[in-house]
N, C-alpha and C positions, 0 to 999 in steps of 0.2 A: 514358580515362571518359566512361561521360553518363549521362543516368536520362531515361529514358524516365517524362515526367511525366502519360501517361496512363491507366497502370497504380499503381493503388492495390499496395503492402506488404503484405504477410504482419501484420504486430505491427496491432492494432486501429487505430483511431483515435480520438480523444477526443471523449468523449460532450457532450449538452447539458447545458444548467444543466436542475437541474427547480425544480420548487413547493416552499419550505423548508416548507408550511404540512403537509405527513405526515411527516415528520420529528417529530415529537411537542414540536418547545421550544421556550420558549416566543418571543410576537412580538419582548418586548425585546432576546433573542437570536439572532431573524430572520436581523437584519440580516449578524450578523456569521457565522452558520450557510449554507455552499456542501451542496448536496447535488446527486448525478449521476446519472440513471438509467442503468441498466447499458450498461456499455458500460469500453475503457481510460482511466484519471485516470494524467495524470503531472505529479511533480514539475517538471522539467524549467521553464528558463525558456521563459517565453510570449512574450517579444518577445527585439528586443536591448539591452535595460536587464538585461541578467541579474546576477547579485547581486553585488554589489559584493569578495566573498571571490573568485568566479568569475577577478570581471576579472584581480585579483590574484595569479590562479595560479605565475604567474614570482617573484612574490615571496613566496610561502608556501616555497616550497620554499627560498630562502635559508635565514626563518626555519625550518623545519623542520628543517636541516641544522649552523641553529647549538646548537640547542634539542639534537642529536645529541651535538656533538663538545665542545658549552659550552666552544666559543671562536668570535667570529668566525677569527680565522686561521686556525684549523684550516678551519674548514667554507668560506671561502673557497676553501683550496688543495681542501678536497674538491670543491668548484663550479666551479676552473680558475677563479675570478672573482677581481676583487680588494679588497680588504676595507675597501675605500669603497663600492664597488659592494655587498658584500652588508648593509653597516651603511645605504645610502642604498633598500636596497629593504624592511626591515625599518621603516621612519621613514618612507613610501611610504603603505606599511599602517595605523601609526597613523595617519599625517595625515589619510587617508581617514577612519578612526573616532572618529577625536576625541582619544582616547583611549590614554595606553604601555602597553604590551604587555609593556615591558623596564623594568626598574630600570637605573642605568647609575651607573657604578661602577668605581671601580679596578680592582678586579675584572674587570671586563667586561660584559656586557649577561644580568641575570639577571633570569629572564623571573620576571612577578608575577601576579596568579590569572587576569588577561587572556589574559598570555600562558600559560598554562598547558592553560586552558582551550581557549583557542585550535588550538594544539602538538596538544590531543589528536583534536581535527577535523580539523584538515592533514592528519598524518599518519594516518590510520586513509587520505583520501580518496588520497591519492599512494602510501599501500599498494591503491588499487582500482586506480587507473588502470594501476596494475604486476600489481595481478592479472589484470589484460581483455588484457593485452597477453597472458599465459599463454598464460589462457585461448582467444584465437581463433588460436596458434601450432597450441595440441592439439587446435581441433578439423580441423586437414588434419592427415593423415601420411605429409607429402610435404614437410614442411619444417619445420628445425633453427630453435627460436626464437633462438639464440643466449644465451642463459644466462641469471641475476638482472641484467647486468650490460647487456644489451640492454633490459631490463623495464625494469630505472632509469633506464634515459634515452628514454628512451617517457616516459615520466614525470616523466620533468621537463623538458622539451624541446617535446612537443603543447601546442597553442595552446587557449583557452578557445573563439573561434570553432570552429572545426576539431569538438571535442566538442559544443558545440550545434548545428553546422548538420549532425554527423551524429544528434544524436538526434531532432532536429525531421522532417527529413526519411524514416527511421523509423519518426517515430510516423503522420504526414500523408501518407506516400505518392508526392510531391513534390516536386517545386524550386520550383516556384512556391506553393506552400503552405508551406512553408520558410520562400520568399522571404518570404512572405505575413506570415506567423508572430514570423520576423527581424527584418522591418521594416529589407530589405536585398534590396541584388540577385541575380537567377536566378543571373550569373553568378559572384556570390560566393561563394554558398552552390556552385557546382560548384566551385571556386579551393579555397574550403574543402576540401571532399573529397576530390578531387586529390590537394591533399596531407597529408590524412591518410593515406590507403591512403600516398605516400611513401612519409612517416614510417614506419611499420607493417611495411609491406612487402608485402603479403597485399588481394586483392583483396579489397573488401568488397560489389558490385553485380557480379549477374552477369544478363546476356540469356535469358529463357527465352522460348516462343514465346508468350507472354500480357503478356509485356512488363519490368520491373528487375525485379530480388527483390534481398532485403538475403543474402547469403553465409552458409552456416552458419559460418564466419568472423568473418563480423562479429555475427550472432547473438549468437554469445558476448562477443562483446568486448562489444556495449549496457548488459548490466545492471552490469557494472561501472563501466563511466561512467557510468552515472544514481546506483548508488549514492555515487560520487566526489562529484557535481555537488548530490547530494542530502545529504552533511557537509556539505556548504559553506554550503547553506543553512539548513542547524540551525545551525550554530556562528554563524551571525547574529545569531536567536532569543538564540543563549544570553551573547549579548556583550552586546543590547541595554541592560541595564543595568550595564555599565561607562559609559553613555555618558548614561546618566538618563533610559532608555527605556526602556517598556513594551512587549516583542512576544513572540507563540509563535505553532505556527501546530500543530497538529495533523491527521491524515488518518487519520481510519478508515474501516476497509472493512465491512458488516454484511452479512451472511447469510443470504439469507430462510426466511422463517420460523422464524425462531430472534432473532432479538435486538430486531426492534421493542419490547417490553413494557423490556428494560434503558438499553440506549443512550439512545434522549433521557433518557430523569429524568438516566445519569449527565454527561451533556452540557450539560446546567441546573443543575445540579450545579457544575458545574466553571465556566460563564461564572458564575451569579452570585460564586462566590469571588473569579474570575479573568477581566475583564469583556472584559484587553482582548486575550483569543485571539479568536481566530478555528480555525474547525473546520471541518471539512470532511468531508465523510460519501458516498462513494460504495458500489454493491452491485453485484450480476455472481455466477456460480457458483463452488462451489469453487476449480477450477480458473486461471479467472482470475485471482481475486484473492489466488491464492499467487503466479502469477506477475509479478503488480503488487513485491505482496511484498517478493520478493523482490531483486528493479528501485527498490525505497525508494520507490517509485508510492505504498505506503504506510507506517503507522505498525505499524498491529497487525487485525487483520481477530478481530471478535465473530462469534458464531454457536455454533453446534452443531461441538463437538470429535469429531472421525475417532477411531473407536478400531482400526483399521488402517491398515498405508500411510499411516504418515502421515510427509513431506519428513524425512532426516536433518535439512536446516538449519532446519526451523523447534519452534520451540520451544513445546507448547498445556499453558496452566493453566485448568485447572478451574477455575468459579468457586460452577457448580449445582449439580444436579440437575434436571431442569425430568422432568414425568413428563406424558405425553400420555393423549386419554381421547378415546373416541368421540363426535362432535361432532353433529347435526343441527338442522334448523330447528325453533322450539319446538314447532309440531302437526303434529309429524311421524308417521307411524300409529306408527313402535314404540315412541311414547312414550306411549299411550295401549292396551296392551295391560292396565294394571290390577297389570301386573309389572315384574322386572327382567327384558329378555329378558336371550337368552345367548347370546354369540358366536357360536353356529353356530345362528341363530338369522336372526343380521343379515348375513349371508350372501347373504340373497334379494333385498339392497336393493342398490344402485350406490352406489362408489367415487368416491372422486375418490385417490388413493394421493397420495402424493411423486415427485420424480421418481429413476430409477435412480440409483443409487452417491452413495445423501445416509444423513446419519446416521438423521433422518428412514423413509425410507425402509427402514436394519436393523429400525428399533424395528415400521415397521410388520410383515413377514418374520415376526420373529421372538414379534409378537403371536400371528396366526396360528400355527404351526407350534410355541410351548406345549401349545394346543388340541390339535394332530394336523390343525390343522380345511387347509383348502386354498387358497389365495391368492384370494380376491373379482376378479372378477370385473370387471376395469375398465375402462370406454371415455376416461377422463381421467384423465391425470399435468401435475399440475402446482405448480410455486413460490410462484405470486404468492400473499401472502398475502388483496390483494383477491377475486381471483379465484377462491378456495375459497372466502371465503365470500361471495359471490355466484353460486355455484351449491345451494351450501349451504340457504342464503336462497329457493332459485327451484326448489327440487326435492324429489325424498327421497334427495337421496345421502348419503350421510356421509363422516367425514372422519377422521384421527387428526390429533387439533391440543392444542396446548399452552394451557389455561384459559386463562391468561396472555395469553395474542394477540388472546382474545375475547373480555376484560373486557370494555367497552362493550356486544358484541350481549348475553353477558348480561344486563349490567344490565337491558338493555333489550326482554329478552325475544322478538327477532328468533331468539337462536340458545342452546338448552339442551345439558347432557352425558347424556349416554345413563350408566343408572345400568346399569355393566356392569364387570365385575372384569375387567382384564387385570392380565397376568403380563409380565412384562419390558419393560414400558414408559414408560422410564425413558432416556434422553439425558443428557448431561452439557454441558454450554453453557460456555463460557470465549474463550480472549484465542489466539489464535496469534500468535507476535512470528519475527523474524530471530532464531537460535542466535548470529551473531555479530555483532546487529544492537546499537544503543548509543543509544537512547530518546534522546527529547527531552524536555525540561522539561515539555512542554508534554503530549505522549504520556505520561509518567510520570507525573502527576498526573490524565489521564483516565483512569489502568489503577486508579491509587488509590481513584478514587470510583464506579467497575467493581467495585475489588471490596467497598467500603464499603456497595453498592448490593442487591447479592449475595446475600445471606442474607433478603433482603426479597423477591426472588421465588420462594422457598419457601413460602410458605404468601401468595400475593394477597388483595388485599382487595374 
């Protein structure tokens, strides 16, 4: 197997960093707030200095075995290792972390609080790797996966460098770029991928007239692998206090035209209480962000909730109900009639409509349907808040927006709410998370801040 380095994979590449000024965060927190333009953000290691626990993947298998068997001797038999090798693997992890994970006693190794915490994350990570093996084989009907034992064996022997090389090539689309990210040679990347294919027994790459692509099996494997490494990255944050350190990372995805008024306040409040945290904000379309959520590249999505066709593996939590209004520039002709216009009268103007298949578009359509009116003629569809505001300010166009999105423009008199009665102009704003996910403490803290601030969004001042 060889990699065609001239052709990108279908997986999107990471987006460049953007200014923190638009996030709404205070200058004090801006240095710790990573914002990225629309694209794909990755939680995977960005260089060869992978997380400590990722490098200690083999030792973690020994630790999980001890926790499951409640005995070093039984764990050694299960892993086909000597007792001294199992004990040495655990001691090696403890030495790197700088604190114990077990109490040593005549009864053997008893996990302390840190050991229990790490045990949960390590168990979830190994389960994801085994699940990735099964899902890769499920993507092809022509092969047998060898059952649960084969999946467990894959999770037990796959090497960290094989996983990080696989993710890097999948995300960046070429061997040279992957080698640059991981700070190793391209032959090393090639060797790691060859070994991974031999281990799993499935072709992960295929040649097409347009170059090399990830196979369906590889795409099925990618999500579980990324979730496994995310569990280990989160575990390091959770273990930091046991070593006398404070650290934490939360990666939150923001949907356009829905969360800019809530999320910045929640982030500022979070960083005021926990200044050691790092927050990364990414944005994009719902479909792109759900894909990143499923792969644990982001912890949660904040924005307008979907009323229908919510994926079964995604959990939605409503935070507040947003009321949309017709918005125009302050000196718009419809505001100089001497009376409130009707919705039918507003059909004569051009409109900026939300993008199809979005909650805002659903509200847009229901508002006109409730009055028995046809949808207005729209030459522009947009989800970019600055673009919509600019179009309204420089023309006679109208749009359906939340007043809390344009608080600044309303105060300065640049834009105005058109006093027209609307039916069914509400949408739920909330948070989407993975149903089977386990949020990090930092992500839980941000979610708590969102819950506290959400009621203040009902009646913005």
